[in-house]
N, C-alpha and C positions, 0 to 999 in steps of 0.2 A: 762343766765338761771336764773329764779326767784327762791327765796327761797321756794315759795309755791309749786313747783313741788315735787311730792312724790319721795321717794328714789327709788321705783321700776321703775318709769318713767325715772328718771335720769339714772338709770342703763341701761335701754334699749336704751335711746337716745345716751348715751356715749359709748355704746358697752362695758359694764362692766368697765367703767372708764379707757379705754385704748386709746381713741381718744385724739389727741394732744400730744402723746408720740412719740419720734423719734425711728426709726427702720431701718433695712436693710442698714448696713453701708458698704461702700467701701472705701478703703484707697489708696491714691496715693503712688507709690513706694518710692518716696523721702520723704514721711511723711509730706508734706507741707499742705495737704488739704484732706478732706474726704467728701463723699456724704452720704446722708440719705434721708429717706422718713418721712414726718410728715404732719398732717392735720393742718388747720389754727387755730383750737381751739378744746376744749374738746367736742364740739358737732358737729363739721364738720366731716363727714365721708369720705371726699374726700382727699386723700393724694397727696401732691405735692413733687417734687424732690428738695432737698436743697444741698447747698455746705457750708462747714465750712472751712474758712481759719485759719489755726492754728497759724500763725504768728500774725495776727491782732485780732483773735477771732470773726471775722465778719461772720454772716450767710447770705447767699444769696439764694433767690428762683430762681432756674434755670428753672423749669417747673411749671407753674401755672395751676393746673388741673381744677380749676373753670373756668378760662378764656378760656382754650382749649375746655372744654366741659361743657357749662352752663346748659345742659339738662341732663336727666337721661341716664345712660349707657344702651346700648343694647349689651349684651354679646353673643358670639358664644356658642353653647352647650358645646364644649370641654372646654372653659374657665369657664363656670359655674360649670362643673364637677370638674376642677382643684381647684377652690375656695372651693367647698364643701369638697373635700378631705383634704385641708389644714385648714379647719374651718375658712376661710377668709370671713369676713362679711363687711369689709371696702370697699371703692370705690376709684375712681381716679386712681392714679398710685400705684398699689398694689405690683408691682415687677419691677425690671429693671436689666439690665446687662451691663457691660462695657468691653472695650478693655483693654489690658495689661497696657497701658500708661495712662489710664483714660482721653482719648481724646474725646471719644464718648460714649454716653449711649443710649440704645434702650429700648423702652417700648411699651406696647399696651394700648390704652385708648378707651374703647367702641368698641374693636375689631380692631381699626385702628393702624397701625404700625407707630411709631414716633421715630425719633432720635433727640438728642440734641448735638450740638458741644459744648463741655465743655469749649473751649477757647473763642468762640464768643457768646456763649449762644444762638445761633440760633436753633429754633426748627423746624424740617421739617417732614411733613407727607409723608411717603413713599408708604404705601399700605392702600387702602381704607377700607377694611372690613374683618371680620372673622379671624383675626390674633391671634395666640396663641404662647406664649413663645418666643419672639424675642431675639436673642443674637448676638452681634457683634463678628466678628473674632478677635483673639488676636491682629492682626495687625491693626484692625479698618478699613479694606478696604471693608468688606462685612457684611451683616446681614442675619442670617438664621432665619427662623420662620416656624411655621406649620399653614397650612390652609387646611380645608377639609381633615384632617388626612394625608396630604402629606407634606413632608419636602421641603422647598423651600429656595432659596438664592437670595438676591438682592445685586447688586454691587453698592456701594455708588457713585463712580465716574461717572458711566454711567446711573444708574438707571435700568439696565437690571435685569429683574426678571424672574426666571425659576425654575421649579421643578427639583429635583435631581433624582427622580425615576418616572417611568411610573405608571399610575394608574393600580391597580391590583384587584379592586373590593371593595364592601362595608365592607367585613370582614377584609381587610388588612389596616393597618395604619403605618405610619413612623414618628418617632420623638416625639411620646407622650408616657409618662409613662402609663402603664396599671393600672387598678383599684387596684390590689393587691400591686403593687409597691408604689402607691401614698397613699393608705389607711393604709397599714400595715408595709411597710418597710421604709417609710420615703424618698423615692426616687421620687421626683417631675419631674425630667428631663427625656427626651427620646433621647437626642443627645448631642455630645461633640465635640467642635472644636479641630483640631490638633494644637499643639504649633506654627507650622509655617504657619497656616491659609490656607493650601492647600487642606484640606479635613475635613470630619466630620465622626465621628463614631456614627452610628445612630441605634436606636432600631426599629426592625420591629415586629409588633404585628399581630397575626392572631386570630380572635375571632370566627372563624367558629364552633369550637367544644364546645364553652361555652354555657350553658343554657341561654335562653332569659326569663327574668322576666318582669312583666308589672307594671308600675306605672301609675295610672289613676287619673284624677281630678274628684273625685266622687261628688263634689259640682257643677260641670258643665259637664254633660254627653255629651254635644256637642263637647267637646274638645277631640282630638284624644289622645289615651293612648300612653305613652312613653315606648318603649321596650328596655331594657338594658341588656347587657351581664353580668351576675353575677355568679361567680365561687363559688358555695356553697360547703361545706365540702363534700369531696368524689367525687365531679364532676371535669370535665376537667378545667384546667386553660387556660388562654390566652397563646398561643404558642409564645414565645419570642425568637428572634434571633437578631444578630448584623451584620452590614456590614460597611466597609469603603466606603464612597462615596466622590470621588474626585471632585473638581471644574472643572477638565478637562473631566468629564464624566465617569471616571473609577469607577469600583465597585469590591471590594474584600470582600467576605463573610467570617465572622469569624467562625472558627471551632466550631461545635456544640458538646458539651460534654453530659454527662448524667445527668447534673443538671436541676432542675426544675425552680429555681427562680434566676433572675438576681437582686441581692440586691444592688450592688454599681458598679459604673464605675468612674474611675479617669484617666484623661489624662493631664499631665503637662510636663514641660520641664525637670523635674527631672528623667524621664524615660519613657519606653513604656507604653501604656495604661494598666491599672490594672482593673480586674474584681473581685468582690466577688460574688460567686454563691453558692446556697444552694440546697441540695437534697430535695425531696418532704417532707420527715419526719423531715427536719431541724436539723438532728443530725450530719450532716457534712457540713462544710463551707470550700470552697477552695478559695484561692487567686491566680489568674492567671495573667500573663502578656500576652500581645497579640502582635504578629508581624504584623505591618500594611502592609508589603509587600505581605504576603501570607495568612494572617488570622489565622495562627497557634497559639496555646496557650502553655504556659509553666507553670507548677505548681510550685508556690513559697512557699506555706504554706497550710497546712490542719489543721483545728480545728475540733474536734469531742466532743460530749457529749451525755451521755445516755438518756438525756431528750430533750434538744434542744440547739443549739448554738445561743446565744443572739447577735443581731446586735447592733453595736455601730455607731452612726452617725459620718460621717466625715472620716472614715477609711475603707479600706486601702488607703494610699496615699504616694507619694514620697516627701522627703525633696528636697530643691534645689540642695543639693549635691548628691541626688540619693539614700538616705537611706530609706528603707521601714518602714513606720509607721503603727502600728496595735495595737489592744487592745485584750488582752487575759484574760480568767478567770484562775488566778493562785493564789495559797495560799488563796482561799476563797475571792478573790478580783478581780475586773475588773482593770487590770493594763496596762499601756501604755508601749509599746516596740518600740524602734527606732533601726533599723538595728539589730534586734534580741536581743538587751540588754534591760533588765527591767529598766525603768526610774523612775516609781512611786513606792512608798513603799507599803507593805501589809497594808490593812485597809483603804487606800485612794481609794474610788470607783470612777473610771473614768466614767463620764456620757456621754460625747460627746467630739469629737475633733472638735474644731471651726475653726482652720486654720492651714495649714501646709506650711511653707516656709523654711527659714534658721533654724528656731525654730518652736516649736509646741505650739499652744494655745489651752487649753482644759478646761472643767469644771469637777468638781468632788466634792464628799462629804466625810467628815471624819466620825468619830463615831456618829456625829449628823446628821441624814439624813434630818432634817428639814431645813438645810442650804445647799446652793449650792454656791461654790466659783469658781473663775476663776484663772487658773494657766498658767504659761509658762515654757517650758524647758529652762535651762540656764546653760551653761558650764557643761553638763553632769548631772546636777541635775534639780530641779524644784524650782520655786518661785511663791508664791501666790500674785496675783495682787489686789484682793478685800480685803478690810481691815476691813469692818464693818460686824457685824452679819446680816444675812439675805439671800436673794435669788438674786444671781448676774447672769445676762445673758450677755455673752461675744460676741463681734464682732470685726471686724478689723483683725489685725495680732498680732503676738506675739511681734513685735517691737513697734507697735502703736495700743494698744487695746482700745476698747470702752466698758465700763461697764455700764449696766443698772441695778441699784441697788434698790431692793425692800426690805423694812424693816418694822418691826412692829411699829416703832415710827412715821411713816408718811404714807400718801397715795400717790400713784403714785411713779414713779422711779426718782432717781437722776442719770443723765446720764453724765458720765465723760470720758474724753480721757486720757489714761495713756501711757507715754513713759518711758521705762526702770523702771517701777514700780513707777514713779512719775506722779501725775496728772498734765496735761498741759492745759486742757480746760474743759468747761462744755458745753453740748448741751441743749438748751432750751426745756423744757418739760411742757406742759400746760394742763394736765388733769383736769376735773372738780372735785372739792372737794365733796366727797360723802355725807357729812353731818352726817355720822355715824362714831363712833370711837370704833372699836372692842376691847374688853379686853379678849382675849383668855387666859385661864389658861392652859399652856403647860404641858403635863403630860407624863410619861413613866409608863405603867401599864401592869399587867399580867405577866405570866411566860416567854413569848416571848419578853418582853420589847416593847410592842406596843406603838407607838407614837400616842398621842391623844391630842385634844384641847377641852376644856369645856368653853362654853360661856353662861353667865347668863344674864337675863334682866338688862339693864342699870339702875343703882341705887338699884338693889336688894341687900338685906341684910338677912342673916340667921335669922330665927325667924319670917319672914313674911309669912310663910306657905310653904308647899312642892310644888315643881314645876313639871308639867308634862315634860316628857323627849322626845326629838325628835332627832333621829340619822340622820345625814346628810352626808353619806359616798359616795365615789366612790367605793373604796375597791377592785379594780381590777388591772390588769397589766398596766404598762406604764403610770400611772397617780398617783399623790400625792395630798392630800387635806391638810395635816398638814405641813405647811411651815411657816417659820418666815417672813411672808409678811402680812402687814395689809390688802391689797386688797384680799388676799386669804379668809378672813373671813367676808367680808362685808355682804354677803347674810345670812350667819349663824348668825351674830349679829342682823341683821333685824329680822330674825325668832325668836331669843331669845327675842327681845323686844316685840314680840307678846304674851309673857307669858310663854316661854318654857325654859328649860335647854337644850341647843343644844350640842350634842356630835359628834365630828368629829374624826374618827379613821382610821389610815392606817394599814391594816393587812398584813400578809404574801402575797407575790406576787406583792406588790407595789415596785417601784424602789428606788434605793439609798442605799440599805443595802447588796448588794452582791448577788452572784449566788445562794447560798443555800436558802436564804430568798426568792428570786424570784421563785425558782423551787419547793418550798414546795406545790405549787398548781397544780403540774403536775397530771393530771387525776382527780383533786379534785376542780374544779372551783366552785362547790357549797359548799362542806364540809368545806374547810379550811377558805374561806373568811367569811362565816357565823359564824363559831366557833370563829373567831377572834373579830368580832363585838360583839358577846355575851360576850366574856371574857373581852373586853374593857368596856362594859356597866356594868357588875357586879362588876368589879374592881373599877370603878369610883364611883358607888353608895355606895360602902363601904367607900370610902374616903370622899364622900359628901352626908351626910344623908338628905340634903335638896331636893334630887332627889326622885321623887315618882316612884318606880319600878312597881306600879300597873297601871300607866298610861304612856305607852311607845308606841311611833310611830316611823316610819322610812320613809324617802323619798330618792329618787335618780333618776338619768337619765342614760340611756345606761347600762353599767355594774352595776351602782348604782341602776338602776331600776330593773334589774335582782335580785340583792341582797335584795332589799326591798320586792319584791314579795316573794322571797325565805324565808324571815324572818317570815312572817305571815303564810306561808304554813308549814314550818318545826319547828318553835318555837312559836307556839300560846300561850305557857305559859308565854312568855315574851312580845311579840309584839301584841298589840291590833289593830293596823291600819297601813297601808302601802300605800304610793303613788309610783307607779312604772311607771317611765317615759321611754318610748322607750326601754322596756326590751327585751333582748334576752330570749325567752321562750323555744325555741327548737333549740339546737346547730347545728342540721343538716341543719338548714336554714341559718347559718351564714357562713362567707367566709372561704376559704380553709386555708390560711396561718395562720390566727389567731387561728381558732378552732382546726385544726390538730396539732398545736404546743402543745396544752394542753391536748387534748383528744385522739389524734391518728386518724387513718383513720377509718371512721364510719363502713365500711364493715368488718374491722378486730377487732374493739372494740365497738360493738353495746351496750354492757352493760355500758360502760363509758358514752355514750351519754344518755342512759336512767337514769343513776344515777344523771346526772347533768341537767336534763330536768324539767322545771316547769310543763309542760303538765302532766307528770306522777303523780304529786302531787295535781292535781286539785281537786280531791274528798276529799282532806284533809283540804280544807279551812273552817275555822270556825271563822275567824276574818275579819275585814273590809279591802277591797282592792279597791283602785282607780287606774285604768290603763289609762295612757295618752300616745297617740302616734300620731306623724305627719304622715299624709297620703302621703306626698311626700318623705318620708325617703327612700333613696336608699342605705343605709348602714345597718341598722337594719329595714328590710321591715315591714310594718304594719301587714303583715301576722303573725308575731310573736304574737302580741297582740290579733289579731282576733282568732287565734287557741287556745290561752289560754282562751279567753272569751267563745269560743264554748265548750271547755272542761269543764269549770266551769258551764255553763248552762246545759250541758248534765248530770252533776253530781248533779244538783239542788242546786248550791252554788251561793248565791247572791253576786253581785259585781257591780261596776260602771265602765263604759268605756267611756272615753272622747276622741273623734278623733279631731285632729287639722288640719283644712283645709289649704293646701298649705305649711305646715311646713315640713322641712327636718329633718335630725338628729341633726342639730343645734337647740338649744332652741329658741323659738319664738323671733324675732327681733322687731316686731310691739310693740309700747308703750302700746296700749290698750290691746292687747292679753297678752303681758308679765306681765303687772300689774295684770290683771284680773285672769290670770291663777294662779299666786302666792297667791292672795287673796282667790281664790276658794279653793286651797289646804289647806291653813291655817284654813278657816272656816270648811272645811270638816274634818280635823284632830281634831279640837277642839270638833266638834259635836260627832265624834266617840269615843273620850276619855272622853267625859262628862265634858269638860272644859267650865266654864261659860264665 
């Protein structure tokens, strides 16, 4: 990559400077080797499968995605949907699964099912097309996969390939996570092998009662519109059930309770299958074990909350010895419990459970939510494995952990392998250097102790004149912007270098600060996040008089887009211009699990939906608003922006609407579009603020 390439083009080409970094780690039981995915360079989007020998430190490429597939991928619709849900924009081998002994790995490439013998390194193509989510049995004798929404199994010794269930019609699917599970609950899987490899626990989905919404390619009216099942707030969800499907042709249906959501499934040798299920209002979560013989379930634990029970990735699960691992909101803290005993102290907010075996590997934050560290349980207590300030992403196991460490003093991660707290190896990481060095001023401001970061133009010194202010938030649930990682501030620094003081603030509702902080937004998705952005702005201006409070703009995408439009609609005294990207404008158009968690059921709480709607405020607009939305978005449908635009026009309020052809909810990946869209936003903001 040449130095002449602009930062914006570099960012698009490198997928935000993540290409060339290793991920998806699998560790051998004996700790001698591990597998991972990585592309050839910081500009190659095709991941290959690699092995690290820990004795020698040698890295070996086991699957060369470029050699296997030298042309562009052709993905089945179900795989495209899976990647959209996980925000996966890379190519090649983007996921793989292994047997218990790390003898065989299975993956799909352009919809074709491949296996690799990890001893001989022989790659075999088993099934020709439209394969989704292949997974070897624990014994490594079979590979299950989904094709045409049906769960199938192929026997490796004979090549026999068969469906485990008969076809039941277009509305019925087997083995795939439904939209709500993948988009909102973090569950990407729809089937699980038994530890003895004799059967699978499979999800059955019935979409018959779910409303069908249309996504059309408006730039090409000759292309047939896509009809998708979308469970909007107050509407029917996909009906989800489970069954044990034996390789001998048997079927045992799992007892159906009064739950609405299947949040987690866990099946390991530590105990019978575990389910975490939620009620429709999400105020009750049950952990149940399942008897594979008759499908009956036994209640093990119930968690309740007057607002909602927050889900934690990786639990419930069994340890190797059969102890139940879960996370509970106790003493104002998300705390880890093993066999009913609290393991983590008050104040250490458990964010996710990364692996459960003899011990537990997990991530958590202390009183500083801008840092995330990796811990393991040890002799009844805990030990922190990450040693430097920053954001550490864990993988592997508690005995042999892999830490991807992102820090403020460098771009890209350092990826290290840690055994018993001691580093034993590093894995090569080759991202492109951004060419920008952010210098965020990390702040704690306001009565709530809001975490914020202020970025000024490179080389700016006080006395050079006041700076227009640009807020660059997300500001909503399940995402943070203020983190001690250089890569988190690359775009914000580029914006600052265009002549702005850029302020990034995480308000109440964002993760890492405990249950009370997250649940302050219950019923108040508009009121609280906006109030916190205003409080952060006013507090920072008092500390930094070089900021010009008369020239303030805000930009954001998704919830950040909602927040940006909200700012000019409800606080025009402070905000003169807003860029709202893919905003939710009418919460009755957003999905069940997310929306009802915060606003309740629309039929029972219509006033809550009205209070938090941008449509209701359309007539109040008297500042500048640029709305940007992808026409192929299947998460926040373009109907949101179209309805806001229609309401603004009906009220006689001038605004600008920019549709993005072929763009989903992920921000544009094309170098031309990504660069020009950002330049357009900057030019528009400067013009509206009167910046020369």
